[in-house]
Steps between C-alpha positions, in 0.01 A plus 500: 500500500206396725656163566821651616326712758302198614819308530649773708205475747565114527868506561487624859188352658489509882277262671419518872462771744668818356577836663497839357888518539523202269262657251695818503835334463426221247228649265556809295130542436437545879695823539381660176138454588551589864680823415241609245196449712345782675297410806173681546592707817131572594400127498825416671413694798174315533681176445735564786216522746329177373799274461616476865396146577522356151717219376531434127576188284635563153490242230717591197758378250822654375397396153158660496468836320201622715717429801779710345258789497303451826749356756741813497206732519343299795839506684535867447162567655575278789842660547346850497235381746761378736408145491760259629595209277449258783127541454527377136562151352581516138496154330661506153356220287622277223361479150219273630410753773637273778759545785717224660340583828144489363414843629228516231318193634145576588539875404317474152782668318398503134667828370811687604580729655248436795518730807303367800433711793438354844387647833492280821548200272198555291526594127373856428527482131739465213631673187540253218731564202437880478292765697165597394559868555857536659703302746459768760116533435446127488703435814307768688173352404608163635656630814189704597307174516421359850590145594 
């Protein structure tokens, strides 16, 4: 049974820059996790004031179980915070954690998903694989740092 589930994850691998619309349209796990996640509204209000000048790079894979959990949750937080997708680059990786465009080059991506937050071109911090406390809390901790 486990092999069938793993096989399903490998049948529709997307490699390259991926949008939320593609995730929503092509991957059943996306909508299920997105709809079931409840954003912390108190932390969301704080996030809204901190995220104004931030851009985000996401490294993920459509075959990755941790990504199936964290990517929809992350997008739900961003959507509720009113973050425009133009401030996000989401690179979906192959089984070797590479992209054809080499977006990962020099970024020290060892685990996925990896969410990297930038302000004025400087890295503020990252969430790697899964949050320490929650996505909202960990994001707020990163965003409150000064460059």
